[in-house]
Structure formats: structure tokens, C-alpha cells
PyMOL Python script that loads the backbone (N, CA, C, O; Angstrom):
from pymol import cmd

cmd.read_pdbstr("""\
ATOM      1  N   MET A   1     -47.857-302.991-100.127  1.00  0.00           N
ATOM      2  CA  MET A   1     -47.231-301.951-100.822  1.00  0.00           C
ATOM      3  C   MET A   1     -48.102-301.303-101.902  1.00  0.00           C
ATOM      4  O   MET A   1     -48.613-301.950-102.817  1.00  0.00           O
ATOM      5  N   SER A   2     -48.211-300.224-101.766  1.00  0.00           N
ATOM      6  CA  SER A   2     -49.044-299.546-102.733  1.00  0.00           C
ATOM      7  C   SER A   2     -48.548-298.575-103.822  1.00  0.00           C
ATOM      8  O   SER A   2     -49.198-297.777-104.496  1.00  0.00           O
ATOM      9  N   GLU A   3     -46.952-298.906-103.818  1.00  0.00           N
ATOM     10  CA  GLU A   3     -46.292-298.083-104.637  1.00  0.00           C
ATOM     11  C   GLU A   3     -46.118-298.610-106.258  1.00  0.00           C
ATOM     12  O   GLU A   3     -45.967-299.803-106.522  1.00  0.00           O
ATOM     13  N   ASN A   4     -46.158-297.646-107.198  1.00  0.00           N
ATOM     14  CA  ASN A   4     -46.101-298.309-108.424  1.00  0.00           C
ATOM     15  C   ASN A   4     -44.667-298.001-108.916  1.00  0.00           C
ATOM     16  O   ASN A   4     -44.094-296.942-108.658  1.00  0.00           O
ATOM     17  N   TYR A   5     -44.111-299.041-109.668  1.00  0.00           N
ATOM     18  CA  TYR A   5     -42.821-298.898-110.077  1.00  0.00           C
ATOM     19  C   TYR A   5     -42.816-298.813-111.733  1.00  0.00           C
ATOM     20  O   TYR A   5     -43.602-299.470-112.414  1.00  0.00           O
ATOM     21  N   SER A   6     -41.888-297.972-112.252  1.00  0.00           N
ATOM     22  CA  SER A   6     -41.799-298.095-113.665  1.00  0.00           C
ATOM     23  C   SER A   6     -40.365-298.183-114.058  1.00  0.00           C
ATOM     24  O   SER A   6     -39.541-297.468-113.490  1.00  0.00           O
ATOM     25  N   PHE A   7     -40.032-298.981-114.954  1.00  0.00           N
ATOM     26  CA  PHE A   7     -38.680-299.135-115.317  1.00  0.00           C
ATOM     27  C   PHE A   7     -38.362-298.761-116.765  1.00  0.00           C
ATOM     28  O   PHE A   7     -39.090-299.270-117.617  1.00  0.00           O
ATOM     29  N   ASN A   8     -37.455-298.008-117.141  1.00  0.00           N
ATOM     30  CA  ASN A   8     -37.216-297.667-118.462  1.00  0.00           C
ATOM     31  C   ASN A   8     -36.620-298.516-119.197  1.00  0.00           C
ATOM     32  O   ASN A   8     -36.638-298.451-120.426  1.00  0.00           O
ATOM     33  N   SER A   9     -36.033-299.396-118.549  1.00  0.00           N
ATOM     34  CA  SER A   9     -35.108-300.312-119.490  1.00  0.00           C
ATOM     35  C   SER A   9     -35.035-301.839-118.493  1.00  0.00           C
ATOM     36  O   SER A   9     -35.273-301.934-117.289  1.00  0.00           O
ATOM     37  N   LYS A  10     -34.700-302.738-119.282  1.00  0.00           N
ATOM     38  CA  LYS A  10     -34.372-304.063-118.555  1.00  0.00           C
ATOM     39  C   LYS A  10     -33.312-303.886-117.594  1.00  0.00           C
ATOM     40  O   LYS A  10     -33.397-304.375-116.467  1.00  0.00           O
ATOM     41  N   GLU A  11     -32.256-303.173-118.001  1.00  0.00           N
ATOM     42  CA  GLU A  11     -31.067-302.754-117.122  1.00  0.00           C
ATOM     43  C   GLU A  11     -31.594-302.189-115.685  1.00  0.00           C
ATOM     44  O   GLU A  11     -31.053-302.580-114.651  1.00  0.00           O
ATOM     45  N   LYS A  12     -32.609-301.310-115.660  1.00  0.00           N
ATOM     46  CA  LYS A  12     -33.017-300.742-114.475  1.00  0.00           C
ATOM     47  C   LYS A  12     -33.717-301.600-113.582  1.00  0.00           C
ATOM     48  O   LYS A  12     -33.588-301.577-112.358  1.00  0.00           O
ATOM     49  N   LEU A  13     -34.591-302.488-114.338  1.00  0.00           N
ATOM     50  CA  LEU A  13     -35.264-303.549-113.622  1.00  0.00           C
ATOM     51  C   LEU A  13     -34.253-304.432-112.944  1.00  0.00           C
ATOM     52  O   LEU A  13     -34.355-304.608-111.730  1.00  0.00           O
ATOM     53  N   THR A  14     -33.239-305.028-113.662  1.00  0.00           N
ATOM     54  CA  THR A  14     -32.258-305.841-113.101  1.00  0.00           C
ATOM     55  C   THR A  14     -31.512-305.147-112.016  1.00  0.00           C
ATOM     56  O   THR A  14     -31.075-305.823-111.084  1.00  0.00           O
ATOM     57  N   GLU A  15     -31.332-303.906-112.050  1.00  0.00           N
ATOM     58  CA  GLU A  15     -30.645-303.117-110.911  1.00  0.00           C
ATOM     59  C   GLU A  15     -31.458-303.046-109.764  1.00  0.00           C
ATOM     60  O   GLU A  15     -30.916-303.081-108.659  1.00  0.00           O
ATOM     61  N   TYR A  16     -32.755-302.945-109.873  1.00  0.00           N
ATOM     62  CA  TYR A  16     -33.745-302.920-108.771  1.00  0.00           C
ATOM     63  C   TYR A  16     -33.803-304.162-108.028  1.00  0.00           C
ATOM     64  O   TYR A  16     -33.717-304.192-106.801  1.00  0.00           O
ATOM     65  N   ILE A  17     -33.976-305.385-108.899  1.00  0.00           N
ATOM     66  CA  ILE A  17     -34.123-306.676-108.380  1.00  0.00           C
ATOM     67  C   ILE A  17     -32.768-307.185-107.586  1.00  0.00           C
ATOM     68  O   ILE A  17     -32.797-307.884-106.574  1.00  0.00           O
ATOM     69  N   GLN A  18     -31.735-306.766-108.151  1.00  0.00           N
ATOM     70  CA  GLN A  18     -30.495-306.998-107.509  1.00  0.00           C
ATOM     71  C   GLN A  18     -30.363-306.306-106.170  1.00  0.00           C
ATOM     72  O   GLN A  18     -29.758-306.864-105.255  1.00  0.00           O
ATOM     73  N   SER A  19     -30.887-305.157-106.029  1.00  0.00           N
ATOM     74  CA  SER A  19     -30.643-304.405-104.749  1.00  0.00           C
ATOM     75  C   SER A  19     -31.881-304.654-103.836  1.00  0.00           C
ATOM     76  O   SER A  19     -31.745-304.613-102.613  1.00  0.00           O
ATOM     77  N   GLU A  20     -33.118-304.918-104.428  1.00  0.00           N
ATOM     78  CA  GLU A  20     -34.289-304.869-103.343  1.00  0.00           C
ATOM     79  C   GLU A  20     -34.938-306.169-103.047  1.00  0.00           C
ATOM     80  O   GLU A  20     -35.768-306.265-102.144  1.00  0.00           O
ATOM     81  N   ILE A  21     -34.505-307.383-103.942  1.00  0.00           N
ATOM     82  CA  ILE A  21     -35.178-308.439-103.781  1.00  0.00           C
ATOM     83  C   ILE A  21     -34.066-309.529-103.291  1.00  0.00           C
ATOM     84  O   ILE A  21     -33.032-309.691-103.938  1.00  0.00           O
ATOM     85  N   ILE A  22     -34.340-310.236-102.147  1.00  0.00           N
ATOM     86  CA  ILE A  22     -33.349-311.174-101.661  1.00  0.00           C
ATOM     87  C   ILE A  22     -33.926-312.725-101.560  1.00  0.00           C
ATOM     88  O   ILE A  22     -35.146-312.867-101.643  1.00  0.00           O
ATOM     89  N   ASN A  23     -33.256-313.652-101.419  1.00  0.00           N
ATOM     90  CA  ASN A  23     -33.695-315.119-101.483  1.00  0.00           C
ATOM     91  C   ASN A  23     -33.587-315.453 -99.804  1.00  0.00           C
ATOM     92  O   ASN A  23     -33.152-314.686 -98.945  1.00  0.00           O
ATOM     93  N   THR A  24     -34.053-316.662 -99.633  1.00  0.00           N
ATOM     94  CA  THR A  24     -34.120-317.276 -98.291  1.00  0.00           C
ATOM     95  C   THR A  24     -32.742-317.187 -97.611  1.00  0.00           C
ATOM     96  O   THR A  24     -32.733-316.731 -96.468  1.00  0.00           O
ATOM     97  N   THR A  25     -31.653-317.540 -98.130  1.00  0.00           N
ATOM     98  CA  THR A  25     -30.516-317.527 -97.603  1.00  0.00           C
ATOM     99  C   THR A  25     -30.051-316.096 -97.114  1.00  0.00           C
ATOM    100  O   THR A  25     -29.534-315.966 -96.004  1.00  0.00           O
ATOM    101  N   GLU A  26     -30.239-315.062 -97.940  1.00  0.00           N
ATOM    102  CA  GLU A  26     -30.005-313.907 -97.645  1.00  0.00           C
ATOM    103  C   GLU A  26     -30.808-313.343 -96.535  1.00  0.00           C
ATOM    104  O   GLU A  26     -30.306-312.584 -95.706  1.00  0.00           O
ATOM    105  N   ALA A  27     -32.034-313.702 -96.511  1.00  0.00           N
ATOM    106  CA  ALA A  27     -33.085-313.301 -95.334  1.00  0.00           C
ATOM    107  C   ALA A  27     -32.573-313.905 -94.054  1.00  0.00           C
ATOM    108  O   ALA A  27     -32.605-313.250 -93.013  1.00  0.00           O
ATOM    109  N   LEU A  28     -32.067-315.221 -94.097  1.00  0.00           N
ATOM    110  CA  LEU A  28     -31.664-315.768 -92.816  1.00  0.00           C
ATOM    111  C   LEU A  28     -30.313-315.066 -92.545  1.00  0.00           C
ATOM    112  O   LEU A  28     -30.061-314.914 -91.349  1.00  0.00           O
ATOM    113  N   GLU A  29     -29.554-314.687 -93.277  1.00  0.00           N
ATOM    114  CA  GLU A  29     -28.412-313.894 -92.793  1.00  0.00           C
ATOM    115  C   GLU A  29     -28.853-312.567 -92.149  1.00  0.00           C
ATOM    116  O   GLU A  29     -28.263-312.185 -91.139  1.00  0.00           O
ATOM    117  N   ILE A  30     -29.785-311.895 -92.640  1.00  0.00           N
ATOM    118  CA  ILE A  30     -30.131-310.580 -91.927  1.00  0.00           C
ATOM    119  C   ILE A  30     -30.907-310.805 -90.846  1.00  0.00           C
ATOM    120  O   ILE A  30     -30.782-310.023 -89.904  1.00  0.00           O
ATOM    121  N   LEU A  31     -31.823-311.858 -90.750  1.00  0.00           N
ATOM    122  CA  LEU A  31     -32.626-311.940 -89.610  1.00  0.00           C
ATOM    123  C   LEU A  31     -31.784-312.689 -88.463  1.00  0.00           C
ATOM    124  O   LEU A  31     -32.196-312.706 -87.303  1.00  0.00           O
ATOM    125  N   GLN A  32     -30.530-313.336 -88.867  1.00  0.00           N
ATOM    126  CA  GLN A  32     -29.878-314.112 -88.078  1.00  0.00           C
ATOM    127  C   GLN A  32     -30.812-315.179 -87.290  1.00  0.00           C
ATOM    128  O   GLN A  32     -30.901-315.266 -86.065  1.00  0.00           O
ATOM    129  N   CYS A  33     -31.441-315.919 -88.185  1.00  0.00           N
ATOM    130  CA  CYS A  33     -32.363-316.945 -87.589  1.00  0.00           C
ATOM    131  C   CYS A  33     -32.212-318.332 -88.328  1.00  0.00           C
ATOM    132  O   CYS A  33     -31.405-318.393 -89.255  1.00  0.00           O
ATOM    133  N   SER A  34     -32.920-319.421 -87.983  1.00  0.00           N
ATOM    134  CA  SER A  34     -32.896-320.777 -88.593  1.00  0.00           C
ATOM    135  C   SER A  34     -33.931-320.722 -89.816  1.00  0.00           C
ATOM    136  O   SER A  34     -34.787-319.841 -89.901  1.00  0.00           O
ATOM    137  N   ARG A  35     -33.785-321.634 -90.648  1.00  0.00           N
ATOM    138  CA  ARG A  35     -34.714-321.751 -91.822  1.00  0.00           C
ATOM    139  C   ARG A  35     -36.076-322.069 -91.316  1.00  0.00           C
ATOM    140  O   ARG A  35     -37.080-321.628 -91.875  1.00  0.00           O
ATOM    141  N   GLN A  36     -36.121-322.911 -90.152  1.00  0.00           N
ATOM    142  CA  GLN A  36     -37.266-323.293 -89.285  1.00  0.00           C
ATOM    143  C   GLN A  36     -37.986-322.119 -88.891  1.00  0.00           C
ATOM    144  O   GLN A  36     -39.192-322.040 -89.122  1.00  0.00           O
ATOM    145  N   ASN A  37     -37.333-321.164 -88.294  1.00  0.00           N
ATOM    146  CA  ASN A  37     -37.881-320.024 -87.765  1.00  0.00           C
ATOM    147  C   ASN A  37     -38.456-319.072 -88.917  1.00  0.00           C
ATOM    148  O   ASN A  37     -39.563-318.537 -88.854  1.00  0.00           O
ATOM    149  N   LEU A  38     -37.628-318.944 -89.891  1.00  0.00           N
ATOM    150  CA  LEU A  38     -38.212-318.168 -91.105  1.00  0.00           C
ATOM    151  C   LEU A  38     -39.534-318.735 -91.770  1.00  0.00           C
ATOM    152  O   LEU A  38     -40.518-318.063 -92.081  1.00  0.00           O
ATOM    153  N   ASN A  39     -39.363-320.154 -91.936  1.00  0.00           N
ATOM    154  CA  ASN A  39     -40.733-320.793 -92.304  1.00  0.00           C
ATOM    155  C   ASN A  39     -41.880-320.475 -91.411  1.00  0.00           C
ATOM    156  O   ASN A  39     -43.011-320.302 -91.864  1.00  0.00           O
ATOM    157  N   ASN A  40     -41.610-320.401 -90.209  1.00  0.00           N
ATOM    158  CA  ASN A  40     -42.810-320.285 -89.225  1.00  0.00           C
ATOM    159  C   ASN A  40     -43.273-318.805 -89.369  1.00  0.00           C
ATOM    160  O   ASN A  40     -44.488-318.609 -89.341  1.00  0.00           O
ATOM    161  N   LEU A  41     -42.441-317.750 -89.518  1.00  0.00           N
ATOM    162  CA  LEU A  41     -42.758-316.548 -89.736  1.00  0.00           C
ATOM    163  C   LEU A  41     -43.591-316.404 -90.955  1.00  0.00           C
ATOM    164  O   LEU A  41     -44.535-315.614 -90.982  1.00  0.00           O
ATOM    165  N   VAL A  42     -43.271-317.130 -91.939  1.00  0.00           N
ATOM    166  CA  VAL A  42     -44.056-317.031 -93.179  1.00  0.00           C
ATOM    167  C   VAL A  42     -45.580-317.779 -92.940  1.00  0.00           C
ATOM    168  O   VAL A  42     -46.630-317.257 -93.314  1.00  0.00           O
ATOM    169  N   LYS A  43     -45.503-318.977 -92.310  1.00  0.00           N
ATOM    170  CA  LYS A  43     -46.663-319.669 -92.172  1.00  0.00           C
ATOM    171  C   LYS A  43     -47.690-318.717 -91.163  1.00  0.00           C
ATOM    172  O   LYS A  43     -48.914-318.765 -91.282  1.00  0.00           O
ATOM    173  N   ARG A  44     -47.073-317.945 -90.269  1.00  0.00           N
ATOM    174  CA  ARG A  44     -47.825-317.169 -89.484  1.00  0.00           C
ATOM    175  C   ARG A  44     -48.309-315.883 -89.955  1.00  0.00           C
ATOM    176  O   ARG A  44     -48.970-315.079 -89.299  1.00  0.00           O
ATOM    177  N   GLY A  45     -47.860-315.750 -91.321  1.00  0.00           N
ATOM    178  CA  GLY A  45     -48.217-314.446 -91.896  1.00  0.00           C
ATOM    179  C   GLY A  45     -47.564-313.086 -91.463  1.00  0.00           C
ATOM    180  O   GLY A  45     -47.990-311.972 -91.770  1.00  0.00           O
ATOM    181  N   VAL A  46     -46.508-313.348 -90.732  1.00  0.00           N
ATOM    182  CA  VAL A  46     -45.497-312.330 -90.244  1.00  0.00           C
ATOM    183  C   VAL A  46     -44.631-311.616 -91.467  1.00  0.00           C
ATOM    184  O   VAL A  46     -44.440-310.409 -91.610  1.00  0.00           O
ATOM    185  N   LEU A  47     -44.185-312.648 -92.269  1.00  0.00           N
ATOM    186  CA  LEU A  47     -43.546-312.318 -93.460  1.00  0.00           C
ATOM    187  C   LEU A  47     -44.153-312.828 -94.704  1.00  0.00           C
ATOM    188  O   LEU A  47     -44.621-313.960 -94.579  1.00  0.00           O
ATOM    189  N   THR A  48     -44.273-312.272 -95.916  1.00  0.00           N
ATOM    190  CA  THR A  48     -44.813-312.850 -96.978  1.00  0.00           C
ATOM    191  C   THR A  48     -43.867-312.728 -98.041  1.00  0.00           C
ATOM    192  O   THR A  48     -43.498-311.610 -98.401  1.00  0.00           O
ATOM    193  N   PRO A  49     -43.407-313.847 -98.618  1.00  0.00           N
ATOM    194  CA  PRO A  49     -42.754-313.891 -99.808  1.00  0.00           C
ATOM    195  C   PRO A  49     -43.392-313.519-101.063  1.00  0.00           C
ATOM    196  O   PRO A  49     -44.567-313.821-101.274  1.00  0.00           O
ATOM    197  N   ILE A  50     -42.584-312.790-102.031  1.00  0.00           N
ATOM    198  CA  ILE A  50     -43.198-312.454-103.375  1.00  0.00           C
ATOM    199  C   ILE A  50     -43.195-313.548-104.283  1.00  0.00           C
ATOM    200  O   ILE A  50     -43.925-313.557-105.274  1.00  0.00           O
ATOM    201  N   LYS A  51     -42.339-314.557-103.973  1.00  0.00           N
ATOM    202  CA  LYS A  51     -42.539-315.677-104.808  1.00  0.00           C
ATOM    203  C   LYS A  51     -41.921-316.947-104.097  1.00  0.00           C
ATOM    204  O   LYS A  51     -40.833-316.941-103.521  1.00  0.00           O
ATOM    205  N   ASP A  52     -42.711-317.969-104.208  1.00  0.00           N
ATOM    206  CA  ASP A  52     -42.297-319.426-103.734  1.00  0.00           C
ATOM    207  C   ASP A  52     -41.901-320.163-104.907  1.00  0.00           C
ATOM    208  O   ASP A  52     -42.585-320.389-105.904  1.00  0.00           O
ATOM    209  N   LEU A  53     -40.467-320.581-104.618  1.00  0.00           N
ATOM    210  CA  LEU A  53     -39.957-321.531-105.600  1.00  0.00           C
ATOM    211  C   LEU A  53     -39.803-322.926-104.919  1.00  0.00           C
ATOM    212  O   LEU A  53     -39.934-323.075-103.704  1.00  0.00           O
ATOM    213  N   PRO A  54     -39.527-323.902-105.757  1.00  0.00           N
ATOM    214  CA  PRO A  54     -39.377-325.221-105.166  1.00  0.00           C
ATOM    215  C   PRO A  54     -38.641-325.405-104.052  1.00  0.00           C
ATOM    216  O   PRO A  54     -39.003-326.146-103.138  1.00  0.00           O
ATOM    217  N   ARG A  55     -37.424-324.662-104.057  1.00  0.00           N
ATOM    218  CA  ARG A  55     -36.524-324.993-102.943  1.00  0.00           C
ATOM    219  C   ARG A  55     -35.960-323.674-102.367  1.00  0.00           C
ATOM    220  O   ARG A  55     -34.905-323.646-101.734  1.00  0.00           O
ATOM    221  N   ASP A  56     -36.740-322.546-102.625  1.00  0.00           N
ATOM    222  CA  ASP A  56     -36.310-321.161-102.276  1.00  0.00           C
ATOM    223  C   ASP A  56     -37.599-320.265-102.280  1.00  0.00           C
ATOM    224  O   ASP A  56     -38.685-320.569-102.773  1.00  0.00           O
ATOM    225  N   ARG A  57     -37.242-319.017-101.586  1.00  0.00           N
ATOM    226  CA  ARG A  57     -38.441-318.036-101.644  1.00  0.00           C
ATOM    227  C   ARG A  57     -37.614-316.675-101.873  1.00  0.00           C
ATOM    228  O   ARG A  57     -36.460-316.531-101.468  1.00  0.00           O
ATOM    229  N   LEU A  58     -38.341-315.694-102.569  1.00  0.00           N
ATOM    230  CA  LEU A  58     -37.962-314.505-102.723  1.00  0.00           C
ATOM    231  C   LEU A  58     -38.673-313.621-101.812  1.00  0.00           C
ATOM    232  O   LEU A  58     -39.858-313.886-101.614  1.00  0.00           O
ATOM    233  N   PHE A  59     -38.145-312.589-101.207  1.00  0.00           N
ATOM    234  CA  PHE A  59     -38.651-311.557-100.426  1.00  0.00           C
ATOM    235  C   PHE A  59     -38.251-310.157-100.766  1.00  0.00           C
ATOM    236  O   PHE A  59     -37.162-309.989-101.313  1.00  0.00           O
ATOM    237  N   TYR A  60     -39.076-309.064-100.480  1.00  0.00           N
ATOM    238  CA  TYR A  60     -38.523-307.750-100.498  1.00  0.00           C
ATOM    239  C   TYR A  60     -37.629-307.457 -99.326  1.00  0.00           C
ATOM    240  O   TYR A  60     -37.976-307.620 -98.156  1.00  0.00           O
ATOM    241  N   LYS A  61     -36.382-306.986 -99.739  1.00  0.00           N
ATOM    242  CA  LYS A  61     -35.334-306.872 -98.731  1.00  0.00           C
ATOM    243  C   LYS A  61     -35.992-305.923 -97.608  1.00  0.00           C
ATOM    244  O   LYS A  61     -35.825-306.177 -96.415  1.00  0.00           O
ATOM    245  N   GLU A  62     -36.711-304.870 -98.022  1.00  0.00           N
ATOM    246  CA  GLU A  62     -37.265-303.815 -97.064  1.00  0.00           C
ATOM    247  C   GLU A  62     -38.145-304.661 -96.036  1.00  0.00           C
ATOM    248  O   GLU A  62     -38.147-304.265 -94.871  1.00  0.00           O
ATOM    249  N   ASP A  63     -38.870-305.756 -96.353  1.00  0.00           N
ATOM    250  CA  ASP A  63     -39.764-306.485 -95.474  1.00  0.00           C
ATOM    251  C   ASP A  63     -38.812-307.153 -94.423  1.00  0.00           C
ATOM    252  O   ASP A  63     -39.148-307.177 -93.239  1.00  0.00           O
ATOM    253  N   ILE A  64     -37.653-307.684 -94.836  1.00  0.00           N
ATOM    254  CA  ILE A  64     -36.766-308.437 -93.880  1.00  0.00           C
ATOM    255  C   ILE A  64     -36.222-307.605 -92.935  1.00  0.00           C
ATOM    256  O   ILE A  64     -36.262-307.901 -91.741  1.00  0.00           O
ATOM    257  N   VAL A  65     -35.590-306.337 -93.446  1.00  0.00           N
ATOM    258  CA  VAL A  65     -34.940-305.404 -92.638  1.00  0.00           C
ATOM    259  C   VAL A  65     -36.042-304.896 -91.599  1.00  0.00           C
ATOM    260  O   VAL A  65     -35.799-304.849 -90.394  1.00  0.00           O
ATOM    261  N   LYS A  66     -37.126-304.565 -92.082  1.00  0.00           N
ATOM    262  CA  LYS A  66     -38.177-304.086 -91.136  1.00  0.00           C
ATOM    263  C   LYS A  66     -38.430-305.167 -89.880  1.00  0.00           C
ATOM    264  O   LYS A  66     -38.524-304.884 -88.686  1.00  0.00           O
ATOM    265  N   ARG A  67     -38.502-306.328 -90.427  1.00  0.00           N
ATOM    266  CA  ARG A  67     -38.665-307.417 -89.227  1.00  0.00           C
ATOM    267  C   ARG A  67     -37.515-307.570 -88.344  1.00  0.00           C
ATOM    268  O   ARG A  67     -37.665-307.770 -87.138  1.00  0.00           O
ATOM    269  N   LYS A  68     -36.247-307.475 -88.961  1.00  0.00           N
ATOM    270  CA  LYS A  68     -35.147-307.456 -88.088  1.00  0.00           C
ATOM    271  C   LYS A  68     -35.060-306.275 -87.093  1.00  0.00           C
ATOM    272  O   LYS A  68     -34.669-306.407 -85.933  1.00  0.00           O
ATOM    273  N   ASN A  69     -35.421-305.221 -87.597  1.00  0.00           N
ATOM    274  CA  ASN A  69     -35.436-303.966 -86.663  1.00  0.00           C
ATOM    275  C   ASN A  69     -36.513-304.144 -85.561  1.00  0.00           C
ATOM    276  O   ASN A  69     -36.264-303.676 -84.450  1.00  0.00           O
ATOM    277  N   GLU A  70     -37.597-304.731 -85.760  1.00  0.00           N
ATOM    278  CA  GLU A  70     -38.747-305.118 -84.828  1.00  0.00           C
ATOM    279  C   GLU A  70     -38.211-306.096 -83.837  1.00  0.00           C
ATOM    280  O   GLU A  70     -38.523-306.049 -82.647  1.00  0.00           O
ATOM    281  N   MET A  71     -37.317-307.076 -84.397  1.00  0.00           N
ATOM    282  CA  MET A  71     -36.861-308.042 -83.373  1.00  0.00           C
ATOM    283  C   MET A  71     -35.656-307.521 -82.500  1.00  0.00           C
ATOM    284  O   MET A  71     -35.398-307.978 -81.387  1.00  0.00           O
ATOM    285  N   ASP A  72     -34.991-306.583 -83.079  1.00  0.00           N
ATOM    286  CA  ASP A  72     -34.023-305.927 -82.273  1.00  0.00           C
ATOM    287  C   ASP A  72     -34.457-304.970 -81.256  1.00  0.00           C
ATOM    288  O   ASP A  72     -33.911-304.862 -80.158  1.00  0.00           O
ATOM    289  N   SER A  73     -35.534-304.224 -81.683  1.00  0.00           N
ATOM    290  CA  SER A  73     -36.225-303.264 -80.638  1.00  0.00           C
ATOM    291  C   SER A  73     -36.904-304.012 -79.631  1.00  0.00           C
ATOM    292  O   SER A  73     -36.956-303.547 -78.492  1.00  0.00           O
ATOM    293  N   LYS A  74     -37.472-305.195 -79.922  1.00  0.00           N
ATOM    294  CA  LYS A  74     -38.097-306.127 -78.666  1.00  0.00           C
ATOM    295  C   LYS A  74     -36.976-306.473 -77.785  1.00  0.00           C
ATOM    296  O   LYS A  74     -37.121-306.331 -76.571  1.00  0.00           O
ATOM    297  N   ASN A  75     -35.659-306.997 -78.363  1.00  0.00           N
ATOM    298  CA  ASN A  75     -34.672-307.427 -77.649  1.00  0.00           C
ATOM    299  C   ASN A  75     -34.065-306.396 -76.592  1.00  0.00           C
ATOM    300  O   ASN A  75     -33.567-306.746 -75.522  1.00  0.00           O
ATOM    301  N   ASN A  76     -34.179-305.020 -77.055  1.00  0.00           N
ATOM    302  CA  ASN A  76     -33.503-303.987 -76.343  1.00  0.00           C
ATOM    303  C   ASN A  76     -34.413-303.371 -75.318  1.00  0.00           C
ATOM    304  O   ASN A  76     -34.082-302.394 -74.646  1.00  0.00           O
ATOM    305  N   VAL A  77     -35.597-303.994 -75.224  1.00  0.00           N
ATOM    306  CA  VAL A  77     -36.565-303.304 -74.286  1.00  0.00           C
ATOM    307  C   VAL A  77     -36.274-303.892 -72.762  1.00  0.00           C
ATOM    308  O   VAL A  77     -36.936-303.486 -71.807  1.00  0.00           O
TER     309      VAL A  77
END
""", "prot")
cmd.dss("prot")
cmd.show_as("cartoon", "prot")
cmd.util.cbc("prot")
cmd.orient("prot")
């Protein structure tokens, strides 16, 4: 991502994070896959978390939705 973001307030930053950043559980719901499959996607470099936590990961929602769309289009061919 080559976009630069500027937030005028803490509230704007919080709003952005709440709408555009998701955790592992939310990613699993969108992708409709297992945790093991998600871990495999990360290990293979298909998905890149923006932050690794001890028991969770954070992702850009846009990346997860894009991957979901790719998976759906492959299944519909």
C-alpha cells in the first residue's frame, strides 16, 4: 500500500481502525475458512498481517475482502 493517511484527531484514527482493521476471528468469518487455512495463507505470503499479537493477528479488511473475492471467482469458473 503506497497510500498516505493523515488523521486530524484521535477520533478519526479510531474510526478508521474500527472500520478498516480486523482481527483473526473477523477474517475467518469473511473468508469462511479455518484458522489453520488462514495460518497457511499467512505462511505462504498470500496474506500479510499488519500486526502479530501473541494470540491474534490484525489485518487490513481490504486485503481479506480482496482474497475472498479471488477465492469466489476461482470457485465460479
